[in-house]
N, C-alpha and C positions, 0 to 999 in steps of 0.2 A: 955560507946567509949574505948574498946577495941584493935583496928587496927589501932597498932600504937598509940592508943590515939586520932584518929580521931572518925567520924562517922561510929557508927556500928550496927544501929539499923534504914536499909531503908524501906521507904513505898515508893509505885510506885502509880500514881494515873491515871488509865486508861490500858484494859485489849485489848488493839489493841496490831499487832504483836512486834511493837518497846516496847511497854511498857511490852508485854509478855517478849521479850526478856530480857530486862534490868533488869530486877525481876531476870531472868534464870543467867542472868550472876553473877550476886550479891548474889544470893542464892546456887550458884553450890558448893562451897568449904561447905556447912552444915549450914550458915549464917542464920538466922530467917529473912527475909521480908514476908513483908504486901503488896499486891497487891488488890486497889480498882477497880473493872470494875462494868460497868452498868448493862449488860448483863445476867440472871441469868445461861443462859447455860454454860457461861464461867467462873464462878466463882463455879459451879456442877463439870465440867468438871478439873479442877486444882484441885482440894480440894479431887475428890474422884478416880480422875485419872491418876492425873499428867500430863498432856496434854492440849492444847487449841487447840479444834481441828478447830473452827470457825475461829481463827485468825491467828497459827502459827501451821496450822496441821505438824505432822511430828517430834518436837521437844518435847523428853522426858523433863521434867521441873523433878525440885526438890523436893525432901518432905519438905522440909523444906522451902518453896513458899507457902504459904497460902494466898487465896484470901478472901476477902468480896465484898456485895454490900453496906456497912456502913461506910460512911468517919468518923464518932466516933471510929474507929478501929483503925484510923493511927495516934490517940494523942501519942502516945508515941514514936512515930518513932524519931530519932535525925534528917532527913532531907527526905523531900519528892520530887520523881522525876514525875514530872508534867508529863504529853504525853497522853493530851487530845489536839482533834483539835481544832485551835486557836476560829474558831466560838462557838466552845461552853465552854470556858474555862474562861471568867467571871465566867457564871452560877457554874460552876466547885469550881474554887477558895472560893466562896461566902461561900459554903456549908460547908468547911473544917473547921476541930475541931477547937479553940483557939491556939494559940501557936504561939513560937517563931524560930521553927526547917525550917531550909534555905529551900528554895524553888528551885530546880534545873530543868529546863525548857526545855522540850527536843522535843518541837513542833513546827512547823515551818511556818508561814506566817505572815502576819497584817488581823486584826481587820479590817471589813469593816466601811466605814463614820467616823470611830476615826481615822482610821492609824495609828493604835495600835500596838507595836509589844508584844511578849506574855511578856515582861519586861516590858513595860509600865502597861499594865494589872495588871499584879502582885503587882506592887508597888502600884498602886489605890487601890485594890481592899484588899490587907494582909501586910500594911504600916511594919506593926511591925517586920513581916518578909526578914531576907535577900534574894537575889536572885543571882542566878547563869544562865549560859545557855553554855547548853551541843549540842553541832553540829559537824559536820564533814558527812565523807563518810561512811556510813554503811548501810548493807542492815541486816532488824532483823533476818533473819533466821544463816545469819552468825556468828554473835556475841553469838545467842542462842547456837550452834555448837562449840562455843569456836574459832574460827579461826581468827588470829590475825587481829587486829586494833588500829588503832591512831584516836585521836578524838582532837577537841578543848573543856575546859573549861573556860567557863568566866566570871568573875566576876568582879565587879570596884575595889573592897575589896581585894588588893593583897594575906592578910592573907587568906582570906574567898577561894579566886580560889586555893590557893597552899594545903591547908586545905583537902577541897574537891577531887581534885587531887588524893592525896593522898590516900582517901577513897577509893573511884570507883577502882582507880588502879588493874589489875589483871596481870598475868604475859601474857596474851593474850590480854590486853586492857591498853591501854598508853594513856590515857591524856593528853594533854599539855594545861598547864596555860597558861590565858591568861587576858588581864585589858579591852579590846577590843570587851565591850557587843554588841556594836549598830553592828559591823562589822558582826560577829558574829550569829546578829541575820538576818540583810540582806543577809548577803550569803547564809543562808540556806532556805529562803523565795523564793529569785530568782535564784536558782539554780531548784527549782521546777518546774517553769513556763518555763527555756530552755530546761529542760530534757521532758517537753512535747510538745515543738518545734523538738526539736532533735527525736523525735518518730516521727512524721509527715513527718520530712524527710525521717526518714526508713521506714515506711507505702508507701509513694510516689515512693519509689525506685528510687533517688533523688542519692544516690549513697554514698562512705565516705567520697570523697571530699566534698561532700555541708555537709554533718555532720560536719567535721571540720571546713571548714569556720563559721558555725552557732556557735558552740563553743565558737571559738575564737571571733567574731562578738557579743555575747552574756557575755560572760565576760568583754567585753567594758563597754555595759551596765551596768551589776553589779557593777563596781568599780566606774563608774560617779555616779549610784545612790548614792551607797554607802559611795564616798567622798563627794557628797552634802552636806550628814547627819551628820557626821563627823567622819566616819569607817576609820580605818589604812590601807593602800595599802599593806600592809604586813600580816592583818588578812585575805582579800580579795583574798590577791594570796596563802592564804594556806589551812589549811585541811577544814576549816568549809567554805569555798570559791573555790577557782578551785577545792582543792581535791572532793569533794563534786560532785560540777559541772562534773568533768570528770566519777564519778561512773553512776551516772544517768543519764548521757545521753549516756551512751554507753551499757545498758543494760536492756533488759526485765523485769530481776528481777525487777528495777523501777516502780512502781504505774502508775510515770506520764510519762513515756517512753510508757510503754504500751497503755495507754489513748492515745498518740501521734499516737503512731501506727496505733491505730484504726480511727481518724480523716483523717489519712494518706492514708488510703485506702478507704474515700469517706463515713463511718459508721456515723451513726445522733449522734452528740454530748450528746442528750437526753436520748437517746438507752444505750449507752456508760455510763452513768453516771449512770444511774439506776439499770445497772447490776451488780453495783460495792459495796462488803462489807464493801470495806475498802476505805478510802479516798483519791482520789487522789489531795495531797493538793495545786501541781503547777492551777489547774483548779478552782480554787476557790481563790488562792491567784493572778491571773492575772488580774483580774479586777481591785482590790484592789489597787497592785504596782501601774498600769497603770496609774489609776486615779491621785495616789500620784504622781507619776512623772510627769504629767501632770499639776498639783497643781505646784510642785518645779520650772515647764520647762526645766525638763532636757528628751533629747533625748533615746525613748528606744521602737524603734520600732519591736522590735521582741515578746518582750513583750504585745503592743499595739495589735500585731496581733492573739496574743494565743488569747488575753481577747474578740476581737471582736470572735472568730472561738468558745470559750466555750460558749458565749452567742449565739450564733445560727445568727450571724449576716452575715458573710462569710464560703465558702467553704475553705477547704484546697488550695483545688487548686489557689482561688483568692487569699489567704496571700501570698503564694509562689509569684505568679506572681507581688503582691506589691511591697514584699522585692527585689525582683532583677530587678524591674525598677526603683528605687529607685536613687538621682539622684549620679554620683561617689562622689567620693570625697578622701583626703587623709586617708592615715590609723592613726592611733591614734586620730582620733576626733570622 
């Protein structure tokens, strides 16, 4: 360990846009970084051309970033950043080589049926490894380009969180340490769903007033759900909650927002999903979070509407009408 006494050898598990951007962030100064990817073409392109044309086209990658398709090659890493979609996380974690290096969980969502967050999955599958959560307002292409970014690094062990935050920090990448792991997880999961909803508003041409109202009411949903599960209000109002919500609900650079735009234009949800190489996490999270909210007795009408939309049960126009016709109520409820 050479970076101010902290972790120096990072491994990235997942070769999508976000995993590649994080790998480039950590390798930009010439530090050796190892990235595992499932796709053979991604591994070959990173190692021979120093780019990932499949998931992060246009980004030049450092020669010190090496890719592999064998998880055993990450055995010597001091910390692993886990950047695989939640539905596949359990299987990938089970394939990690033995070790006690910390896991930094960078994926957002809940596992179907178990209602488990990434941190729950990691603690179950790899109990010997300390865990932390990295979440906040980040577009992968901006991080890879070295543009200024602030993000939350949450770990229940404050010493671990502080150490990992210092190890990850770069002049243009500023992690804020927190102990509220569940708040960071919930903020990341729910904001993706709300980004789909905001994309629907945009695609349907309902205007900026409607989008601002949806962001505000969506944040109220996020807060209700989070507080019911022990999250801290400060976390939900911070980078991992409101900050990430604002970013993904206002730009077509968000996969979730762009999916919603298609739905708002009346396009078929199955065709939209089939046409995507990258995952719009909100489409997978919406049914799971909606079911968890129902089980907890938490009112989340926007989340429920998105869940029904991505399931093909209703059209965007029907979802919008249902939300607008809800009984009037006092703000704050």
